[in-house]
Wavefront OBJ file of the C-alpha trace (Angstrom):
o trace
v 27.303 -7.868 -21.607
v 24.788 -5.216 -20.493
v 25.982 -1.639 -19.950
v 24.418 1.362 -18.231
v 25.371 4.989 -17.847
v 24.673 6.550 -14.464
v 25.387 9.458 -12.177
v 27.044 9.370 -8.774
v 25.442 11.311 -5.926
v 27.767 14.238 -6.765
v 26.586 14.303 -10.398
v 29.712 12.736 -11.911
v 29.042 10.276 -14.730
v 30.075 6.657 -14.818
v 29.630 3.619 -17.077
v 28.768 0.333 -15.440
v 28.397 -3.365 -16.239
v 25.153 -4.867 -14.921
v 25.600 -8.052 -12.919
v 22.394 -9.142 -11.209
v 21.548 -6.659 -8.464
v 24.811 -4.770 -8.894
v 26.379 -2.310 -11.303
v 30.174 -2.483 -11.492
v 31.940 0.689 -12.591
v 34.100 0.429 -15.708
v 37.436 1.916 -14.669
v 38.096 5.344 -16.141
v 34.871 5.419 -18.167
v 32.196 8.115 -18.098
v 30.648 7.672 -21.566
v 29.608 4.640 -23.605
v 30.122 6.716 -26.737
v 33.771 7.376 -25.844
v 34.268 3.683 -25.070
v 32.812 2.761 -28.454
v 34.971 5.245 -30.358
v 38.089 3.970 -28.566
v 37.159 0.374 -29.396
v 36.648 1.320 -33.055
v 40.026 3.039 -33.183
v 41.641 0.027 -31.505
v 40.023 -2.432 -33.899
v 38.472 -4.453 -31.072
v 34.936 -5.238 -29.933
v 33.258 -3.113 -27.291
v 33.162 -6.103 -24.927
v 36.901 -6.719 -25.399
v 37.691 -3.065 -24.786
v 35.591 -2.892 -21.596
v 37.118 -6.125 -20.301
v 40.565 -4.636 -20.846
v 39.780 -1.599 -18.688
v 38.588 -3.670 -15.740
v 35.892 -3.037 -13.146
v 35.874 -0.987 -9.959
v 33.323 0.097 -7.361
v 29.949 -1.631 -7.029
v 26.574 0.127 -6.844
v 23.112 -1.089 -5.869
v 21.242 -1.194 -9.187
v 17.759 -0.890 -7.690
v 18.841 2.175 -5.727
v 20.280 3.842 -8.834
v 16.964 3.268 -10.626
v 14.931 4.485 -7.674
v 17.031 7.647 -7.384
v 16.614 8.325 -11.151
v 20.393 8.311 -11.575
v 20.372 5.910 -14.535
v 20.957 7.791 -17.782
v 20.067 6.680 -21.316
v 22.689 4.042 -22.192
v 24.085 6.076 -25.115
v 24.244 9.836 -25.604
v 26.408 12.684 -26.886
v 27.641 15.779 -25.011
v 25.897 17.865 -27.695
v 22.281 16.645 -28.164
v 22.264 18.104 -31.688
v 24.631 15.281 -32.657
v 22.099 12.586 -31.752
v 19.601 11.540 -34.432
v 16.486 9.675 -33.268
v 14.592 7.922 -36.055
v 12.463 4.875 -36.646
v 10.748 2.503 -39.028
v 7.153 1.301 -39.090
v 5.166 -1.629 -40.504
v 8.174 -3.848 -39.824
v 6.585 -6.541 -37.668
v 4.328 -9.378 -38.772
v 1.448 -8.149 -36.623
v 1.876 -4.459 -37.387
v -0.534 -4.405 -40.319
v -3.332 -5.745 -38.125
v -2.585 -3.050 -35.539
v -2.539 -0.362 -38.205
v -5.884 -1.692 -39.500
v -7.434 -0.838 -36.148
v -6.309 2.774 -36.634
v -6.949 3.196 -40.368
v -9.079 1.555 -43.007
v -6.931 -0.956 -44.877
v -8.622 -0.274 -48.217
v -9.563 2.906 -50.056
v -13.077 3.822 -51.165
v -12.596 1.996 -54.469
v -11.476 -1.182 -52.681
v -7.761 -0.902 -53.478
v -5.109 -1.268 -50.774
v -4.036 1.805 -48.862
v -0.422 2.928 -49.058
v 0.150 1.548 -45.543
v -1.057 -1.930 -46.483
v 0.852 -1.814 -49.740
v 4.175 -0.974 -48.061
v 3.581 -3.720 -45.487
v 3.080 -6.274 -48.257
v 6.244 -5.046 -49.949
v 8.060 -5.742 -46.695
v 6.673 -9.265 -46.522
v 7.890 -9.923 -50.051
v 11.260 -8.189 -49.967
v 12.221 -7.093 -46.465
v 14.652 -9.923 -45.802
v 17.062 -10.021 -48.750
v 20.127 -12.247 -48.957
v 23.128 -11.072 -46.939
v 24.842 -8.124 -48.570
v 21.853 -7.250 -50.761
v 19.395 -4.369 -50.445
v 15.757 -5.241 -49.878
v 12.629 -3.118 -50.121
v 12.565 0.211 -48.271
v 10.561 0.370 -45.033
v 8.420 3.216 -43.769
v 10.875 5.666 -42.147
v 10.398 8.668 -39.879
v 12.425 11.336 -38.097
v 11.676 11.712 -34.398
v 14.092 14.337 -33.128
v 17.558 14.972 -31.752
v 18.972 14.116 -28.349
v 16.896 16.787 -26.620
v 13.746 14.631 -26.877
v 15.248 11.679 -24.988
v 13.853 11.139 -21.487
v 15.974 9.176 -19.042
v 14.541 5.937 -17.633
v 12.152 6.588 -14.749
v 11.215 10.109 -15.721
v 7.953 11.309 -17.260
v 7.274 12.040 -20.919
v 6.252 15.687 -21.422
v 2.952 15.994 -23.288
v 2.654 19.328 -25.141
v -0.660 21.225 -25.046
v -1.341 20.574 -28.741
v -1.011 16.780 -28.328
v -4.141 14.708 -28.887
v -2.763 11.448 -27.485
v 0.056 10.194 -25.286
v 0.532 6.604 -26.384
v 3.324 4.128 -25.758
v 5.094 2.088 -28.440
v 7.131 -0.815 -26.993
v 10.025 -1.444 -29.355
v 13.594 -2.517 -29.754
v 16.015 0.289 -30.512
v 19.377 -0.004 -32.214
v 22.204 2.115 -30.762
v 24.933 3.310 -33.133
v 28.047 5.460 -33.230
v 29.586 6.766 -36.453
v 33.303 6.033 -36.524
v 35.987 8.372 -37.819
v 35.949 6.205 -40.963
v 32.332 7.426 -41.586
v 31.046 3.900 -40.985
v 28.151 3.193 -38.600
v 28.870 0.756 -35.773
v 26.065 -0.946 -33.886
v 26.903 -1.123 -30.181
v 23.848 -3.234 -29.441
v 20.169 -2.891 -28.615
v 17.954 -1.483 -25.873
v 14.310 -1.579 -24.928
v 12.535 1.507 -26.171
v 9.307 3.425 -25.754
v 8.836 5.398 -28.944
v 5.829 7.354 -27.529
v 3.652 8.886 -30.248
v 0.377 10.717 -30.882
v -1.886 8.067 -32.380
v -5.009 10.232 -32.496
v -3.205 12.687 -34.743
v -1.875 9.859 -36.918
v -5.327 8.291 -37.263
v -6.809 11.479 -38.713
v -4.648 11.125 -41.810
v -1.546 9.027 -42.423
v 0.161 12.146 -43.800
v 0.114 13.400 -40.202
v 2.397 10.543 -39.158
v 5.427 12.848 -39.393
v 3.795 15.253 -36.901
v 2.675 12.422 -34.622
v 6.258 11.193 -34.177
v 7.686 14.540 -32.998
v 7.383 13.632 -29.333
v 9.657 12.540 -26.508
v 10.997 8.990 -26.255
v 13.010 6.803 -23.913
v 15.257 3.766 -24.208
v 17.227 1.581 -21.840
v 17.925 1.392 -19.022
v 20.457 -1.138 -20.348
v 22.415 -1.492 -23.565
v 22.635 -5.158 -24.516
v 25.880 -5.546 -26.442
v 25.982 -8.036 -29.298
v 23.425 -9.966 -31.306
v 19.880 -10.876 -30.295
v 17.835 -14.086 -30.242
v 15.590 -14.365 -33.301
v 12.478 -14.543 -31.109
v 11.862 -12.088 -28.289
v 8.728 -11.893 -26.168
v 8.105 -9.131 -23.673
v 5.283 -7.367 -21.869
v 3.974 -3.821 -22.198
v 1.933 -2.424 -19.276
v 0.178 0.744 -18.277
v -0.370 1.404 -14.575
v -2.874 3.926 -13.250
v -3.006 4.761 -9.548
v -0.721 1.808 -8.877
v -2.981 -0.730 -10.613
v -2.447 -2.396 -13.996
v -4.813 -0.679 -16.446
v -3.683 -2.581 -19.548
v -1.177 -5.341 -20.233
v -0.208 -7.204 -23.372
v 2.587 -9.369 -24.738
v 4.686 -7.867 -27.503
v 6.900 -9.824 -29.858
v 10.059 -8.723 -31.592
v 13.279 -10.104 -33.040
v 13.715 -11.051 -36.672
v 11.526 -14.171 -36.377
v 8.602 -11.808 -35.755
v 9.549 -9.187 -38.335
v 9.050 -8.800 -42.069
v 12.338 -6.890 -42.384
v 15.790 -7.941 -41.281
v 17.767 -5.603 -39.038
v 20.418 -5.460 -41.760
v 17.879 -4.214 -44.293
v 16.487 -1.582 -41.922
v 20.005 -0.399 -41.127
v 20.944 -0.169 -44.798
v 17.959 2.002 -45.649
v 18.817 4.369 -42.793
v 22.562 4.689 -43.210
v 22.578 4.790 -47.019
v 22.126 8.559 -46.695
v 25.465 10.346 -46.526
v 24.184 13.021 -44.116
v 23.772 10.283 -41.493
v 27.453 9.338 -41.569
v 29.050 12.252 -39.707
v 31.961 10.973 -37.568
v 31.256 10.926 -33.849
v 27.477 11.230 -34.164
v 25.084 8.975 -32.271
v 22.000 7.341 -33.818
v 19.065 5.825 -31.949
v 16.806 3.913 -34.318
v 13.456 2.401 -33.286
v 12.618 -0.787 -35.181
v 8.822 -0.744 -34.845
v 6.136 -2.639 -32.974
v 2.870 -4.502 -33.461
v 1.466 -3.803 -29.982
v -0.277 -0.575 -28.943
v -2.718 0.042 -26.109
v -4.357 2.653 -28.350
v -5.416 -0.075 -30.782
v -7.296 -1.678 -27.869
v -9.163 1.521 -27.083
v -6.985 2.646 -24.167
v -6.235 6.353 -23.704
v -3.244 7.009 -21.486
v -3.231 10.213 -19.447
v -0.914 12.282 -17.226
v -0.138 10.365 -14.062
v -0.111 6.966 -15.809
v 3.065 4.904 -15.899
v 4.398 2.822 -18.783
v 6.437 -0.322 -18.131
v 8.156 -2.251 -20.927
v 10.031 -5.435 -20.087
v 11.888 -8.286 -21.804
v 13.989 -10.736 -19.836
v 16.891 -10.474 -22.286
v 17.276 -6.766 -21.480
v 17.373 -6.899 -17.693
v 15.518 -4.165 -15.807
v 12.273 -2.868 -17.344
v 11.983 0.545 -18.952
v 9.593 2.666 -16.874
v 8.344 6.163 -17.707
v 5.469 8.336 -16.567
v 3.408 10.988 -18.372
v 3.207 14.668 -17.409
v 1.601 17.716 -18.998
v 4.033 20.260 -20.390
v 3.609 23.986 -20.932
v 3.517 25.503 -24.396
v 6.896 26.667 -25.710
v 5.542 28.619 -28.686
v 2.322 30.449 -29.503
v 0.646 31.309 -32.839
v 1.982 34.550 -34.319
v 5.065 34.549 -32.096
v 7.656 34.424 -34.873
v 9.935 37.430 -34.680
v 10.527 39.560 -37.781
v 13.943 41.090 -38.462
l 1 2 3 4 5 6 7 8 9 10 11 12 13 14 15 16 17 18 19 20 21 22 23 24 25 26 27 28 29 30 31 32 33 34 35 36 37 38 39 40 41 42 43 44 45 46 47 48 49 50 51 52 53 54 55 56 57 58 59 60 61 62 63 64 65 66 67 68 69 70 71 72 73 74 75 76 77 78 79 80 81 82 83 84 85 86 87 88 89 90 91 92 93 94 95 96 97 98 99 100 101 102 103 104 105 106 107 108 109 110 111 112 113 114 115 116 117 118 119 120 121 122 123 124 125 126 127 128 129 130 131 132 133 134 135 136 137 138 139 140 141 142 143 144 145 146 147 148 149 150 151 152 153 154 155 156 157 158 159 160 161 162 163 164 165 166 167 168 169 170 171 172 173 174 175 176 177 178 179 180 181 182 183 184 185 186 187 188 189 190 191 192 193 194 195 196 197 198 199 200 201 202 203 204 205 206 207 208 209 210 211 212 213 214 215 216 217 218 219 220 221 222 223 224 225 226 227 228 229 230 231 232 233 234 235 236 237 238 239 240 241 242 243 244 245 246 247 248 249 250 251 252 253 254 255 256 257 258 259 260 261 262 263 264 265 266 267 268 269 270 271 272 273 274 275 276 277 278 279 280 281 282 283 284 285 286 287 288 289 290 291 292 293 294 295 296 297 298 299 300 301 302 303 304 305 306 307 308 309 310 311 312 313 314 315 316 317 318 319 320 321 322 323 324 325 326 327 328 329 330
């Protein structure tokens, strides 16, 4: 089952099931989060709960996308209760990509911290079921206010030095009233980061991740194939500027999803009932590593057949929201 959240022409919200060219409204539903919480309370799967509600009016999916009425497939009425995070160096090709951005050895010939943590993942990122493996690289990206709906442009702040895509899978979670995280499913994601800033010094990675992001347009409910192959593109003036295959799924990763989830949700502050978590699982494919510099006006397109419609976002310059010396004193 693939779910979307969308707006009617009058601004009212709906949840829909994607079926080919059509989106069928889920009767009485305006929020995937509320559906998930009800399914948790009822002790049933999300698919079972949606099936029990039934389907209503049909909508032209392409028209909803064109009109920018498709919302992110999971959100919260208060963006402060959405945590967006991610993990890096999780894919088998990610070390090679990182090598193109940083030297993989130090001046004395020893491995850098990035290469060392990648090798730890290769050795211990897929423990036996129910066991904890090695910790991955982890980063905080923001709250729900940084999420850009499918089709809209990423804002690039004046201090940004790069506006680069990161085609990834994202895990979508709701925390139940029992303080347990529940994975609803997965979505395509564009984690969108500042790679020039990161390349200066890996300690700037935390700064480089504090940017907008997008995921969707569809939530794929349930498990995933072990091997997933998609395409990441950049279009400029309507023409393809750059295009490359990207691989994901556990067959192409050095960490299992279960291990990545454990090392995120082991922290008690991430288990607040009702909260939403969007977690990016990493990538090994970046246009930046191939020498491409995206710019305002370009368009990103990330697609994988298993996730239905592609995730498309533009880039636009944003005005400064804060200036040096502007902190008020009380």
